[in-house]
C-alpha positions in Angstrom: 34.9 -76.6 42.2 35.6 -74.4 39.2 31.8 -73.5 39.0 31.9 -72.5 42.6 34.9 -70.1 42.1 33.2 -68.6 39.1 30.0 -68.0 41.1 32.0 -66.4 44.0 33.9 -64.2 41.5 30.7 -63.1 39.9 29.1 -62.4 43.3 32.2 -60.3 44.3 32.1 -58.4 41.0 28.4 -57.7 41.4 28.9 -56.5 44.9 31.7 -54.2 43.9 29.7 -52.7 41.0 26.6 -52.3 43.1 28.6 -50.4 45.8 30.2 -48.2 43.1 26.7 -47.2 41.8 25.2 -46.5 45.2 25.1 -42.7 45.9 27.3 -41.4 48.7 25.7 -40.2 51.9 25.5 -36.4 52.3 28.6 -35.0 53.9 30.9 -37.9 53.1 33.0 -36.2 50.4 34.2 -32.7 49.7 31.9 -32.5 46.6 28.7 -33.2 48.4 26.6 -30.2 49.2 23.2 -29.4 50.4 21.1 -28.0 47.4 19.1 -25.9 49.9 21.9 -24.4 51.9 25.0 -22.3 51.3 27.3 -22.6 54.3 29.7 -20.0 55.7 32.6 -22.2 54.3 31.1 -22.1 50.8 30.5 -18.3 51.2 34.2 -17.8 51.8 35.2 -20.0 48.9 33.8 -17.9 46.1 35.0 -14.6 44.5 31.8 -12.7 45.0 30.9 -9.3 46.5 27.3 -9.8 47.6 24.8 -12.5 48.3 23.3 -12.3 44.8 26.6 -13.2 43.2 27.2 -16.0 45.7 23.9 -17.6 44.7 24.5 -17.0 41.0 27.8 -18.9 41.3 26.8 -21.7 43.6 23.0 -22.3 43.4 21.7 -20.5 40.2 18.6 -22.8 40.3 17.4 -20.8 43.3 16.7 -17.9 40.9 14.3 -20.0 38.7 10.9 -18.4 38.4 8.0 -20.6 39.3 4.4 -19.7 38.3 5.8 -16.4 36.9 7.2 -15.4 40.2 10.7 -15.1 41.7 11.6 -16.2 45.2 11.1 -13.7 48.1 14.1 -12.7 50.3 13.9 -12.9 54.1 16.6 -11.8 56.5 16.9 -13.8 59.7 13.4 -15.2 59.1 11.7 -11.9 58.4 10.4 -10.7 55.0 12.7 -8.2 53.3 11.7 -8.0 49.6 12.6 -9.3 46.2 15.8 -10.7 44.7 17.3 -7.2 44.3 17.7 -7.1 48.1 20.4 -9.8 47.8 22.7 -7.2 46.2 22.7 -5.1 49.4 24.2 -7.9 51.5 28.0 -8.0 51.5 29.3 -11.6 51.4 31.3 -11.0 54.5 28.2 -10.1 56.5 26.3 -13.3 55.6 26.6 -16.4 57.8 24.5 -18.7 55.5 21.9 -18.7 52.7 19.0 -21.1 52.7 16.4 -21.8 50.0 13.0 -22.7 51.3 10.7 -24.3 48.7 7.2 -23.1 48.1 5.6 -25.9 50.2 7.7 -25.2 53.3 7.4 -21.4 52.8 3.6 -21.7 52.6 3.5 -23.9 55.7 5.7 -21.4 57.7 4.4 -18.0 56.4 1.2 -18.6 54.5 0.3 -18.1 50.9 2.2 -15.9 48.4 5.5 -17.8 48.1 5.0 -19.8 44.9 8.7 -19.5 44.1 9.9 -20.1 47.6 12.0 -18.0 49.9 15.7 -17.3 50.1 16.5 -16.7 53.8 19.7 -14.8 54.5 21.2 -15.3 58.0 23.3 -12.3 58.8 26.1 -11.9 61.3 
């Protein structure tokens, strides 16, 4: 009988530890965030003046150069230019920011997007 209790206790402990190690599903806690999206709620939560500063504070990895290139900037799905364009968009005018990796950008718009695209959705 004592062996059975020990076995059940060990099983319960294992289950608890396994559940604690399992990653939470996206959107289940306030700290979860999509690494490819900056929402309007996140935009309003940072002390930034423009889209460049927002990304610099929330998703600085988006600025990482890949193959010696920087991401291209699109506005509402249309090409706009380089990263300096992000300085021209006031935070209050932006609805969301989305990073599109090089594979998806190439599928959508063709070659030339080795570092991906930052798509700015404007109000």
